Backbone bond lengths (Angstrom), bond angles and torsions (degrees), N, CA, C in turn:
res aa  C-N    CA-C-N  psi(-1)  N-CA   C-N-CA  omega(-1)  CA-C   N-CA-C  phi
1 M - - - 1.360 - - 1.549 110.79 -
2 R 1.389 121.30 160.80 1.357 122.85 169.02 1.457 112.74 -89.67
3 V 1.320 117.37 126.41 1.473 118.47 -167.04 1.545 106.88 -131.88
4 V 1.301 118.74 115.03 1.419 124.65 172.55 1.530 103.46 -83.51
5 A 1.306 115.63 140.93 1.537 123.34 -173.87 1.450 110.84 -121.68
6 F 1.260 118.62 125.25 1.524 124.71 161.22 1.443 108.28 -104.65
7 G 1.357 117.87 123.70 1.418 120.35 -179.47 1.439 113.01 -160.87
8 Y 1.366 116.97 155.52 1.471 124.51 -178.35 1.441 111.01 -148.34
9 M 1.309 116.97 151.33 1.516 127.62 179.64 1.563 108.53 55.95
10 T 1.398 112.50 -164.41 1.478 119.21 -176.69 1.480 112.58 -55.41
11 W 1.338 118.55 -44.70 1.389 121.96 -174.34 1.533 108.67 -59.65
12 G 1.310 117.27 -51.54 1.423 120.38 178.97 1.523 116.10 -60.94
13 R 1.316 114.30 -37.40 1.531 115.41 178.08 1.465 107.74 -70.58
14 R 1.322 125.90 -47.79 1.420 121.49 -176.10 1.496 114.10 -66.99
15 T 1.367 117.94 -26.12 1.405 117.72 171.78 1.508 115.91 -69.14
16 I 1.376 115.22 -40.55 1.420 120.32 -177.70 1.584 106.90 -71.12
17 E 1.323 120.44 -40.64 1.471 122.51 177.04 1.579 107.67 -53.69
18 A 1.411 115.67 -44.52 1.343 116.01 -176.31 1.574 116.40 -67.40
19 V 1.277 111.16 -34.96 1.546 119.36 175.88 1.550 108.00 -62.04
20 L 1.293 119.00 -44.41 1.350 126.40 177.16 1.523 114.78 -63.92
21 A 1.318 115.09 -44.49 1.452 119.92 179.40 1.514 109.27 -67.24
22 A 1.303 119.10 -24.16 1.537 118.05 -176.36 1.512 108.83 -85.40
23 G 1.301 115.16 1.30 1.574 119.27 174.41 1.522 112.08 94.29
24 H 1.316 121.20 4.50 1.423 120.95 177.77 1.534 105.69 -73.01
25 E 1.370 111.93 155.73 1.540 117.14 174.04 1.506 107.27 -98.72
26 V 1.287 112.05 138.97 1.500 118.89 -176.45 1.609 104.55 -120.85
27 P 1.251 119.63 97.37 1.411 123.90 -175.67 1.523 113.26 -79.40
28 L 1.365 117.86 -18.43 1.442 119.71 -171.17 1.556 108.59 -155.33
29 I 1.338 118.82 136.67 1.385 121.97 172.21 1.510 111.78 -122.98
30 V 1.298 121.24 137.58 1.519 125.73 179.66 1.583 103.14 -118.31
31 T 1.340 117.10 133.71 1.428 117.52 -178.40 1.560 106.83 -146.69
32 H 1.403 117.96 166.77 1.455 119.91 174.74 1.539 115.46 -89.72
33 Q 1.264 119.49 161.48 1.508 123.83 166.32 1.499 110.06 -63.70
34 D 1.332 112.58 149.21 1.527 116.39 173.59 1.583 107.25 -58.84
35 S 1.394 111.38 142.14 1.446 116.38 -177.01 1.614 115.74 -111.06
36 D 1.248 116.18 160.40 1.463 118.51 178.53 1.579 108.77 -93.78
37 N 1.374 114.62 -0.44 1.529 116.00 176.78 1.375 108.51 -63.34
38 A 1.433 117.36 135.53 1.510 122.58 178.89 1.483 114.10 -57.77
39 Y 1.303 120.94 -35.81 1.357 120.76 -179.65 1.516 115.19 -77.46
40 E 1.322 113.19 -23.52 1.483 116.02 -178.74 1.587 111.53 -93.01
41 K 1.250 114.50 10.58 1.493 118.87 172.89 1.495 113.81 -104.30
42 I 1.403 112.93 -3.95 1.435 117.41 -171.10 1.537 117.52 -78.11
43 F 1.389 110.92 -53.68 1.455 116.59 -179.65 1.505 109.89 -120.57
44 N 1.336 113.22 67.07 1.561 120.96 -163.51 1.506 107.42 -108.63
45 E 1.297 117.32 58.91 1.511 116.79 165.77 1.538 109.31 -70.04
46 S 1.309 112.00 133.25 1.569 120.33 -167.99 1.485 110.09 -71.40
47 V 1.331 115.01 127.21 1.424 118.64 171.11 1.582 106.97 -79.72
48 A 1.358 113.53 -39.72 1.445 118.39 179.20 1.537 115.00 -55.30
49 E 1.377 116.37 -39.13 1.317 123.60 178.72 1.641 112.80 -68.78
50 L 1.324 112.36 -35.50 1.441 118.25 172.45 1.434 112.73 -60.80
51 A 1.452 119.59 -45.48 1.390 125.82 177.50 1.536 107.98 -54.12
52 A 1.344 115.78 -48.59 1.434 123.39 -173.89 1.625 108.92 -58.80
53 E 1.380 111.46 -43.40 1.515 117.54 -174.84 1.528 105.31 -65.07
54 Y 1.299 119.79 -36.22 1.446 119.27 -173.58 1.613 112.35 -95.80
55 R 1.333 112.63 -3.41 1.385 122.69 171.94 1.676 106.47 68.11
56 I 1.324 111.14 41.19 1.457 119.67 -176.75 1.582 108.19 -102.49
57 P 1.252 116.87 132.32 1.482 116.69 -177.35 1.535 107.03 -61.60
58 V 1.416 112.24 140.11 1.508 116.75 179.80 1.538 107.84 -131.90
59 L 1.281 111.05 144.69 1.473 121.76 169.49 1.484 110.70 -114.25
60 V 1.319 122.33 136.26 1.467 124.07 179.96 1.580 105.77 -113.97
61 R 1.372 112.70 121.33 1.407 116.98 -177.24 1.611 110.29 -142.89
62 D 1.320 116.67 151.88 1.463 116.46 167.54 1.493 111.58 -81.03
63 R 1.353 114.73 -37.79 1.502 120.91 172.70 1.461 108.31 -130.74
64 A 1.350 118.86 160.97 1.504 120.59 -170.95 1.584 106.21 -124.67
65 V 1.324 113.98 64.09 1.383 116.39 179.51 1.572 114.56 -124.20
66 D 1.294 113.59 12.43 1.459 120.35 -177.01 1.498 114.20 -91.64
67 D 1.302 119.67 156.16 1.425 123.50 179.27 1.484 116.19 -46.70
68 E 1.338 113.19 -44.84 1.554 121.97 -170.64 1.598 104.52 -59.33
69 V 1.269 113.77 -51.15 1.536 120.20 -174.16 1.529 105.26 -62.44
70 R 1.332 119.74 -51.64 1.479 118.27 -177.82 1.631 109.70 -56.77
71 A 1.310 112.15 -42.59 1.499 116.18 -174.83 1.529 108.96 -65.84
72 A 1.323 116.84 -36.59 1.482 120.96 -175.58 1.546 109.43 -68.10
73 I 1.401 113.33 -40.86 1.456 118.53 -179.53 1.565 110.90 -64.14
74 A 1.354 113.68 -44.31 1.426 122.23 178.34 1.528 109.52 -55.48
75 A 1.312 113.13 -52.18 1.479 120.25 179.09 1.443 116.89 -56.08
76 A 1.363 113.79 -37.98 1.490 121.22 -177.21 1.611 108.23 -61.82
77 E 1.237 120.20 -22.26 1.484 125.58 -178.93 1.555 107.70 50.87
78 A 1.323 113.36 52.43 1.473 118.35 -177.50 1.513 111.40 -78.42
79 D 1.398 116.07 144.95 1.400 120.53 169.43 1.568 114.63 -65.75
80 V 1.381 109.74 -44.06 1.477 116.07 -173.38 1.618 102.78 -148.94
81 M 1.331 116.05 163.73 1.489 125.05 175.49 1.507 103.90 -120.61
82 V 1.355 112.53 139.84 1.470 124.67 173.81 1.481 109.12 -112.02
83 V 1.269 115.73 131.61 1.516 123.06 177.13 1.465 112.11 -122.28
84 S 1.304 117.26 129.75 1.470 119.86 -178.66 1.465 111.44 -146.77
85 N 1.341 114.55 111.37 1.424 121.27 -179.56 1.523 113.19 67.42
86 W 1.311 117.11 33.62 1.512 122.47 173.35 1.520 105.27 -79.56
87 R 1.352 117.01 131.05 1.487 120.77 -168.16 1.549 113.08 -95.21
88 T 1.191 118.86 -1.67 1.529 119.68 -178.16 1.579 111.43 -130.00
89 W 1.323 117.43 157.85 1.426 114.73 -179.14 1.489 116.19 -65.53
90 L 1.302 116.33 143.48 1.453 121.21 174.75 1.521 109.56 -105.48
91 P 1.354 117.51 121.90 1.476 116.54 -174.62 1.529 110.84 -82.25
92 P 1.343 113.07 162.51 1.435 117.64 -179.17 1.589 119.16 -51.72
93 E 1.311 113.57 -32.53 1.519 118.06 179.69 1.567 108.90 -70.46
94 V 1.217 117.27 -13.66 1.534 118.16 171.30 1.500 111.48 -96.77
95 F 1.402 121.76 -60.45 1.397 125.84 -170.99 1.667 108.82 -63.09
96 S 1.220 119.41 -20.15 1.433 123.55 -175.54 1.539 115.58 -88.90
97 I 1.306 115.49 -10.01 1.455 121.03 -178.35 1.504 114.50 -61.03
98 P 1.293 124.24 -50.85 1.483 124.96 177.27 1.501 111.57 -61.31
99 R 1.292 119.45 140.25 1.462 125.11 -170.10 1.588 110.59 -63.71
100 L 1.332 117.12 -29.25 1.429 117.34 -178.43 1.477 111.80 -106.24
101 G 1.378 117.90 12.47 1.487 122.40 174.43 1.567 113.72 87.19
102 T 1.291 114.81 -162.61 1.449 117.61 -171.21 1.614 106.25 -130.93
103 L 1.294 111.74 135.56 1.416 123.17 178.14 1.480 109.51 -102.13
104 N 1.327 117.77 122.59 1.508 122.99 173.53 1.535 110.45 -105.10
105 V 1.371 112.73 139.92 1.484 116.70 176.06 1.495 108.19 -117.51
106 H 1.303 114.30 125.96 1.499 120.32 -172.50 1.584 110.17 -132.33
107 D 1.292 116.92 134.20 1.488 121.95 -177.77 1.518 112.69 -82.83
108 A 1.341 114.47 64.69 1.437 121.71 175.29 1.538 108.58 -163.57
109 L 1.257 114.67 159.47 1.511 119.33 178.12 1.499 105.21 -91.85
110 L 1.294 113.89 85.42 1.447 121.56 -177.59 1.560 107.55 -66.40
111 P 1.386 115.44 146.21 1.426 126.25 21.03 1.654 117.96 -88.64
112 A 1.303 113.85 0.00 1.448 118.80 175.21 1.474 112.72 -79.68
113 Y 1.328 115.42 147.17 1.489 122.11 -177.35 1.547 118.28 54.92
114 A 1.302 112.86 45.05 1.471 119.68 162.46 1.437 107.86 -70.85
115 G 1.400 115.65 156.33 1.495 118.48 -178.37 1.562 112.50 101.46
116 F 1.333 112.66 -136.49 1.410 117.90 -164.18 1.580 109.16 -112.75
117 A 1.332 115.78 159.91 1.478 127.69 176.37 1.583 109.03 40.07
118 P 1.275 120.96 54.75 1.468 119.34 -174.97 1.544 111.47 -70.79
119 L 1.280 122.06 -29.69 1.465 122.43 -176.98 1.582 105.74 -70.40
120 N 1.379 118.58 -43.14 1.433 122.69 -175.21 1.545 107.23 -67.82
121 W 1.263 119.20 -45.25 1.529 122.99 178.56 1.529 109.47 -63.61
122 A 1.358 116.74 -42.37 1.495 113.29 -173.30 1.532 106.04 -71.92
123 L 1.249 119.62 -37.91 1.508 115.87 177.09 1.497 114.47 -60.69
124 I 1.288 115.04 -46.93 1.530 122.96 175.84 1.478 109.29 -49.38
125 N 1.354 115.13 -41.85 1.442 121.18 -174.41 1.501 115.03 -85.89
126 D 1.458 117.51 7.55 1.427 119.40 175.60 1.470 115.72 60.89
127 E 1.384 115.15 34.88 1.411 117.56 173.13 1.452 114.04 -67.75
128 P 1.346 120.38 151.28 1.526 120.02 -178.21 1.502 109.12 -81.10
129 E 1.276 123.00 -13.14 1.510 123.36 -175.08 1.528 111.66 -159.11
130 V 1.356 115.24 154.85 1.454 119.03 169.98 1.558 104.23 -129.45
131 G 1.323 115.22 179.38 1.406 117.71 179.54 1.491 109.65 177.68
132 V 1.401 114.81 -169.36 1.379 123.48 -175.05 1.641 110.14 -127.67
133 T 1.331 111.56 137.17 1.489 119.14 -178.20 1.485 111.23 -115.46
134 A 1.333 120.86 127.71 1.437 126.40 172.13 1.526 106.44 -102.43
135 H 1.413 119.08 115.25 1.483 117.02 -172.69 1.534 106.06 -139.67
136 M 1.332 114.60 154.36 1.389 121.28 177.51 1.539 107.11 -74.04
137 M 1.315 116.74 137.00 1.475 119.52 -177.21 1.615 109.68 -77.02
138 N 1.333 116.09 143.93 1.427 123.26 171.41 1.547 104.74 -133.04
139 D 1.335 112.64 -171.52 1.571 115.09 -170.22 1.516 104.29 -86.17
140 E 1.355 130.16 11.09 1.434 126.95 167.64 1.581 103.81 -109.85
141 F 1.362 104.88 149.53 1.568 113.05 -177.76 1.541 113.60 -68.22
142 D 1.272 116.44 120.31 1.439 121.79 179.71 1.590 116.24 55.23
143 A 1.278 111.74 35.44 1.505 117.70 -173.74 1.466 118.59 -117.22
144 G 1.405 118.49 -0.40 1.399 122.60 -175.66 1.555 115.83 -71.10
145 D 1.359 116.25 172.93 1.388 119.83 -175.56 1.497 112.44 -67.87
146 V 1.285 122.07 141.59 1.485 131.10 -168.11 1.546 105.58 -88.20
147 V 1.448 109.21 123.59 1.518 116.03 175.06 1.622 108.89 -91.25
148 L 1.273 115.18 -44.75 1.437 126.27 179.36 1.406 114.91 -146.08
149 Q 1.374 114.43 146.78 1.515 120.95 168.32 1.472 109.19 -138.90
150 R 1.351 116.63 145.42 1.421 125.75 174.08 1.529 110.37 -138.39
151 C 1.345 116.38 144.33 1.413 117.96 -172.52 1.581 110.46 -134.28
152 T 1.310 110.23 173.38 1.567 118.55 177.98 1.469 105.97 -149.12
153 A 1.339 120.83 137.82 1.417 124.30 179.85 1.545 109.43 -75.78
154 I 1.362 112.56 156.43 1.363 123.19 175.32 1.359 111.13 -106.37
155 S 1.340 122.62 128.78 1.446 128.54 173.44 1.512 109.24 -109.77
156 D 1.343 117.49 164.65 1.397 125.61 179.19 1.551 109.51 -63.79
157 D 1.218 120.50 -19.06 1.430 124.98 -178.83 1.569 113.81 -84.70
158 D 1.377 112.99 -12.59 1.435 119.65 -178.28 1.500 113.35 -79.28
159 T 1.246 119.60 141.55 1.498 128.11 162.64 1.502 110.17 -109.74
160 V 1.339 117.50 174.08 1.468 117.67 -179.16 1.513 111.41 -67.63
161 V 1.302 121.01 -14.23 1.427 123.74 177.57 1.545 109.48 -73.29
162 E 1.291 114.01 -45.64 1.454 114.49 177.21 1.559 114.75 -63.22
163 L 1.325 111.24 -36.29 1.510 119.69 179.51 1.594 106.22 -66.90
164 F 1.349 117.33 -42.27 1.400 118.57 175.03 1.449 116.06 -58.62
165 D 1.345 116.14 -44.70 1.405 119.79 -179.58 1.478 113.40 -59.08
166 R 1.346 112.66 -49.40 1.488 123.57 -179.13 1.565 111.11 -60.13
167 T 1.251 114.25 -48.46 1.486 116.73 -175.63 1.554 110.46 -76.14
168 L 1.301 119.24 -32.50 1.509 119.32 178.22 1.551 106.46 -66.42
169 A 1.314 121.58 -32.16 1.398 120.46 178.92 1.516 114.15 -68.37
170 M 1.375 114.51 -14.63 1.460 117.13 176.53 1.473 112.41 -85.85
171 F 1.290 119.04 -24.12 1.461 120.90 -171.88 1.542 114.61 -53.36
172 G 1.350 114.96 -53.65 1.464 117.73 -179.02 1.580 112.65 -58.46
173 P 1.396 110.90 -57.58 1.519 113.34 -176.42 1.603 112.49 -56.48
174 I 1.280 116.94 -44.92 1.443 119.99 -170.32 1.711 104.92 -67.11
175 T 1.216 115.35 -36.49 1.397 118.20 178.25 1.577 114.43 -66.06
176 V 1.284 113.05 -48.10 1.493 120.64 175.54 1.502 109.29 -57.60
177 D 1.290 118.12 -48.76 1.421 124.20 -178.38 1.515 113.77 -64.36
178 A 1.355 116.79 -36.60 1.496 122.08 175.80 1.511 107.48 -68.71
179 L 1.283 118.26 -43.66 1.536 116.16 -176.11 1.591 108.19 -66.18
180 E 1.277 116.54 -28.04 1.503 119.95 -178.23 1.604 105.45 -66.35
181 L 1.346 113.32 -45.39 1.472 116.11 178.48 1.534 113.57 -69.87
182 I 1.316 120.18 -32.08 1.452 120.73 174.48 1.526 108.75 -66.77
183 A 1.361 117.05 -44.34 1.419 120.72 179.97 1.584 112.25 -61.48
184 S 1.281 116.72 -24.02 1.447 118.83 -179.82 1.550 113.31 -75.72
185 G 1.321 114.94 -8.78 1.450 116.53 -178.66 1.553 115.33 98.00
186 R 1.350 115.05 -4.16 1.418 116.02 -178.70 1.514 110.20 -68.39
187 T 1.368 115.69 142.50 1.485 120.27 171.08 1.553 114.49 -134.12
188 D 1.303 111.47 10.43 1.516 119.84 -171.24 1.570 110.48 -87.33
189 W 1.316 115.33 54.14 1.380 119.09 -175.01 1.538 111.75 -80.87
190 A 1.286 113.56 157.79 1.577 118.95 -174.61 1.552 109.77 -85.97
191 P 1.353 113.58 123.70 1.486 116.32 177.87 1.569 111.60 -66.76
192 Q 1.308 113.64 148.76 1.359 112.09 173.02 1.542 115.14 -75.72
193 D 1.381 117.69 149.89 1.409 116.44 169.46 1.434 116.67 -83.35
194 R 1.304 118.11 102.30 1.491 122.19 -170.29 1.560 108.70 -63.84
195 R 1.373 120.65 -20.99 1.440 119.31 176.44 1.494 112.82 -65.49
196 A 1.310 114.54 -25.90 1.491 116.57 -178.86 1.573 114.31 -97.13
197 A 1.325 114.44 7.78 1.470 119.32 -175.59 1.521 110.58 -74.60
198 S 1.397 113.79 147.12 1.455 122.77 169.18 1.529 108.60 -144.03
199 Y 1.286 113.00 146.80 1.503 121.00 -177.93 1.514 109.03 -125.59
200 F 1.348 115.42 132.78 1.413 117.27 -179.13 1.553 112.58 -122.26
201 H 1.352 115.39 148.00 1.477 120.78 -176.53 1.584 107.41 -87.26
202 R 1.352 111.94 175.17 1.460 118.60 177.56 1.545 108.05 -66.81
203 R 1.325 113.46 150.71 1.494 117.74 175.14 1.585 107.92 -91.69
204 T 1.309 109.30 147.30 1.458 120.07 -179.15 1.562 109.70 -134.40
205 E 1.291 113.64 -179.53 1.538 114.28 175.44 1.467 112.64 -54.55
206 E 1.306 113.93 -34.37 1.537 114.58 -174.65 1.519 112.68 -65.10
207 E 1.316 115.62 -33.30 1.555 121.88 178.33 1.519 109.46 -70.06
208 N 1.226 119.75 -13.69 1.494 122.37 -172.39 1.629 108.76 -99.31
209 R 1.318 115.40 -10.15 1.442 119.45 178.09 1.496 113.79 -67.59
210 I 1.345 118.03 128.25 1.446 125.42 -174.51 1.521 105.53 -84.12
211 D 1.374 109.80 133.08 1.510 119.23 174.35 1.545 104.92 -120.47
212 F 1.318 117.53 110.98 1.441 120.42 -177.29 1.553 115.11 -71.23
213 G 1.369 117.14 -0.78 1.386 121.35 162.49 1.439 115.17 -66.11
214 W 1.306 120.31 -22.63 1.451 127.13 171.37 1.530 108.21 -66.61
215 S 1.358 113.32 150.15 1.495 117.92 173.93 1.477 113.68 -64.35
216 A 1.341 119.41 160.14 1.422 123.28 179.21 1.552 107.66 -56.93
217 R 1.353 116.52 -43.80 1.496 119.85 -176.90 1.581 109.99 -62.15
218 E 1.288 113.10 -39.18 1.473 114.69 179.81 1.531 114.45 -68.00
219 L 1.313 110.95 -35.35 1.494 120.18 177.87 1.516 110.00 -71.37
220 F 1.366 117.90 -41.31 1.492 118.79 175.72 1.602 110.79 -61.94
221 N 1.319 113.73 -37.82 1.493 115.21 174.92 1.456 116.86 -64.95
222 L 1.376 115.12 -37.99 1.399 120.99 177.25 1.553 111.73 -62.41
223 V 1.378 113.27 -47.40 1.528 116.80 179.58 1.526 109.93 -60.00
224 R 1.332 122.68 -48.24 1.404 122.39 -179.80 1.491 118.67 -70.10
225 A 1.390 113.27 -17.37 1.441 116.48 169.66 1.444 116.54 -83.25
226 Q 1.363 117.76 -2.37 1.487 122.69 -179.63 1.518 113.37 -130.45
227 V 1.287 118.88 31.49 1.405 124.94 177.64 1.445 111.97 -72.67
228 D 1.334 120.39 155.99 1.466 122.86 178.63 1.606 111.10 -51.64
229 P 1.277 119.52 135.49 1.500 124.34 18.60 1.531 110.01 -98.98
230 Y 1.245 120.87 13.98 1.511 122.24 172.19 1.519 112.60 -71.61
231 P 1.296 118.34 150.43 1.487 119.46 173.37 1.583 108.78 -56.14
232 N 1.289 118.47 131.22 1.451 124.41 -168.20 1.546 109.29 -82.49
233 A 1.413 112.64 154.20 1.498 120.63 171.55 1.473 104.94 -65.34
234 Y 1.338 118.87 148.69 1.429 118.49 -177.23 1.611 112.39 -149.74
235 C 1.288 117.88 158.80 1.334 124.27 175.04 1.526 111.32 -145.04
236 F 1.283 119.88 -171.44 1.544 119.78 -173.57 1.624 110.25 -133.50
237 H 1.356 109.77 134.18 1.400 114.01 178.32 1.546 103.83 -111.22
238 G 1.241 121.27 97.93 1.504 123.44 -165.24 1.469 102.45 66.90
239 A 1.397 114.02 -130.53 1.490 119.87 -177.04 1.498 113.06 -91.36
240 R 1.310 117.67 2.61 1.496 122.65 -171.88 1.543 106.92 -95.47
241 R 1.270 119.14 129.53 1.393 126.78 172.65 1.567 112.85 -77.11
242 L 1.347 117.92 133.17 1.474 119.12 -178.60 1.595 101.85 -123.18
243 R 1.228 119.94 117.78 1.434 124.71 171.25 1.530 108.90 -87.53
244 I 1.249 116.95 122.10 1.459 125.40 -174.50 1.525 107.58 -89.37
245 L 1.339 115.27 115.33 1.403 124.19 178.86 1.482 116.34 -92.02
246 R 1.302 116.51 -31.62 1.503 122.61 178.77 1.481 111.62 -155.55
247 A 1.356 115.64 137.15 1.341 119.17 -172.12 1.581 103.76 -149.26
248 S 1.364 113.55 166.87 1.517 117.25 178.40 1.516 108.09 -155.07
249 V 1.315 115.69 164.41 1.355 122.51 -177.21 1.554 109.26 -100.37
250 T 1.319 118.23 127.34 1.437 123.53 -176.02 1.481 109.45 -74.18
251 P 1.395 119.78 144.05 1.461 124.27 177.07 1.591 113.06 -72.40
252 T 1.374 111.59 -16.59 1.476 121.11 -175.82 1.433 113.91 -104.41
253 P 1.368 120.95 130.02 1.485 120.54 175.63 1.550 113.64 -62.13
254 Y 1.336 113.17 147.76 1.438 118.47 174.73 1.504 110.69 -135.94
255 G 1.361 117.21 122.12 1.496 117.03 -173.45 1.464 114.32 -104.15
256 G 1.278 116.87 163.06 1.456 120.69 176.56 1.479 112.05 140.23
257 T 1.260 115.65 -138.21 1.522 123.56 -175.72 1.574 105.29 -103.19
258 P 1.385 114.91 130.43 1.480 118.08 172.84 1.589 111.94 -51.51
259 G 1.241 112.57 135.61 1.511 120.71 -179.81 1.524 117.12 91.16
260 R 1.262 112.28 -8.71 1.555 115.64 -179.34 1.557 111.22 -64.63
261 I 1.266 116.65 125.86 1.443 120.78 169.57 1.529 113.25 -70.55
262 F 1.310 120.52 111.46 1.421 120.85 -162.25 1.423 119.03 -97.48
263 I 1.362 113.06 -62.01 1.552 120.54 -168.54 1.481 108.20 -160.77
264 R 1.314 113.45 149.27 1.497 123.58 172.99 1.566 110.03 -74.09
265 D 1.322 114.87 138.19 1.441 122.29 178.58 1.505 108.01 -141.66
266 G 1.319 118.76 102.72 1.460 118.74 -175.77 1.458 111.71 61.34
267 H 1.258 117.63 -135.58 1.484 123.63 175.86 1.524 113.36 -79.33
268 G 1.361 117.31 -7.16 1.556 118.31 -174.83 1.583 104.99 -111.79
269 V 1.370 105.23 179.14 1.444 117.79 177.20 1.541 111.28 -128.43
270 V 1.223 119.30 132.43 1.504 120.87 -177.88 1.513 110.69 -86.45
271 V 1.357 108.62 135.94 1.474 118.78 178.91 1.585 105.91 -117.38
272 V 1.294 120.26 136.63 1.487 122.72 -179.27 1.521 107.35 -72.59
273 A 1.354 113.91 139.27 1.493 116.78 -173.41 1.545 108.16 -140.92
274 G 1.268 114.99 153.04 1.413 125.60 174.63 1.534 113.24 102.12
275 A 1.346 115.68 137.48 1.388 127.12 -175.97 1.623 107.94 -53.50
276 D 1.324 117.52 -35.37 1.424 119.37 -173.59 1.501 111.55 -106.42
277 A 1.391 112.45 27.89 1.491 114.24 -174.48 1.508 114.14 -62.73
278 R 1.274 118.43 -20.60 1.485 120.66 -178.49 1.619 110.42 -60.20
279 H 1.291 118.72 -20.66 1.447 121.15 174.89 1.531 114.82 -72.94
280 G 1.285 120.84 -15.28 1.445 126.16 178.86 1.508 113.16 72.38
281 R 1.293 119.95 27.72 1.428 119.47 -177.08 1.613 111.14 -113.46
282 N 1.315 114.69 -3.84 1.529 119.17 -175.62 1.526 112.02 -93.36
283 P 1.322 116.23 139.84 1.442 116.02 169.30 1.563 111.47 -67.94
284 G 1.331 111.58 160.60 1.451 112.81 179.76 1.474 110.51 -101.49
285 L 1.382 117.55 169.28 1.374 122.33 179.36 1.626 107.98 -98.97
286 R 1.294 116.45 119.26 1.391 118.88 -178.35 1.526 108.28 -92.88
287 I 1.307 117.70 118.76 1.469 121.22 178.19 1.468 108.50 -89.25
288 D 1.393 117.18 112.77 1.455 122.72 -170.89 1.474 110.72 -97.40
289 R 1.470 120.29 -30.99 1.403 121.22 -177.79 1.550 107.25 -153.18
290 L 1.309 118.50 144.81 1.456 124.67 -176.08 1.510 109.41 -145.64
291 R 1.406 113.45 166.81 1.391 117.94 179.13 1.517 105.34 -136.47
292 L 1.315 116.33 137.44 1.535 124.36 172.69 1.472 109.59 -82.43
293 D 1.292 117.28 167.88 1.470 119.23 -179.87 1.532 114.54 -71.60
294 D 1.346 116.33 -14.37 1.380 120.87 174.02 1.438 116.75 -83.77
295 G 1.388 118.74 -0.73 1.384 126.68 -177.22 1.449 119.97 96.56
296 T 1.299 116.42 -10.88 1.411 124.57 176.47 1.562 115.71 -62.57
297 E 1.325 112.22 126.22 1.544 115.13 -179.93 1.479 108.69 -108.86
298 L 1.248 115.53 140.73 1.538 120.06 -174.10 1.613 102.78 -146.96
299 S 1.385 109.31 150.31 1.400 118.22 169.43 1.502 108.87 -72.53
300 G 1.341 118.88 167.60 1.497 122.48 176.09 1.493 110.24 -50.85
301 V 1.405 114.39 -57.23 1.545 120.17 -171.62 1.541 107.45 -67.11
302 E 1.224 118.78 -31.55 1.530 120.51 178.96 1.627 111.28 -63.38
303 Y 1.407 111.94 -35.82 1.397 110.47 -174.99 1.602 109.04 -93.50
304 F 1.263 116.76 -43.53 1.489 119.68 179.32 1.477 112.00 -83.60
305 T 1.308 121.31 86.00 1.393 125.15 -178.04 1.556 115.31 -78.15
306 R 1.235 115.71 -15.78 1.436 121.24 172.33 1.519 112.77 -140.85
307 M 1.324 116.29 147.05 1.501 120.52 -178.29 1.503 111.45 -85.39
308 G 1.212 115.73 164.48 1.514 119.56 -176.68 1.525 112.09 100.38
309 G 1.309 120.50 164.29 1.346 127.04 -170.24 1.453 114.88 78.01
310 Y 1.394 120.26 -176.58 1.409 123.65 -171.59 1.523 112.90 -133.39
311 L 1.374 115.27 150.69 1.370 121.12 158.33 1.453 115.47 -96.77
312 T 1.298 117.43 143.65 1.432 121.52 -169.90 1.486 113.29 -134.58
313 S 1.312 117.72 168.14 1.467 118.93 -173.76 1.605 111.03 -87.89
314 H 1.348 114.66 -16.42 1.485 116.57 177.51 1.496 103.44 -139.78
315 P 1.335 113.09 157.19 1.457 122.35 -170.83 1.479 109.17 -69.27
316 A 1.354 114.04 142.60 1.432 120.33 176.91 1.573 108.56 -74.73
317 P 1.289 119.42 147.72 1.421 121.09 175.99 1.530 111.75 -59.46
318 E 1.432 119.29 135.84 1.391 118.06 174.84 1.507 115.35 -69.61
319 A 1.330 117.10 144.38 1.372 119.83 -174.41 1.550 110.15 -74.43
């Protein structure tokens, strides 16, 4: 088939590579400009460079609503369009141009986790699995009928990097398989249950701020959802920022005030966690490894040389 491709970053590139490898003709690629956003610098394999390698015409846009883009898609005479990690809304006058419609590939098990950073949010929310959805695009964001879904279970040993690797590996195969189904003439796709839908915004530094009123399990999930190369979860010890690289949940309850630096435990240090920690029934968060703003990495016991004091969400005023 002739496939126009909209794609950005590593997800977009791997998807288009798979479409080409499957023997489809790609007469046009549309991609975004490189961004200064911290999250968009992480897995940024260039779609524009891929287009240049294959000598495929490419348009670079923040949004795809101008006359040149519409005319280029129409001139490509595509059977179908594939969209992978496109960061802005595509209007019906764009996605309805190909005769068989537009297939969007999203790294979440839709209808939940539409929008941005679905793997990070899902891990933070202690979901049992994540996955990838290939769906036909309609005029709502990430809401079209589902062609295929594939999933992978989340274990306590997983970080967002493992989930990224496993879901990224699904992008090419699910796209190629979905295109085969579309080419077969099928249109009996499964509607999304909009009652189960959720939509998430982009993550920023504010979303990575640690609040020790959260439970130890919730904080453990936040830390592993923001491991390198993502911006790390962080808190403050006095005026000093601590970026938490590795943490774990203690098997033993620790009571008191959330954020209290309590006791050494192996190579880590236990901090009291949970809004109801005063009852003494909550596990603590053991901080196993951290990084200072100057890049120095330390174990919990290397940094915390004495117990007592508090970790906070915001820096304490300097004396």
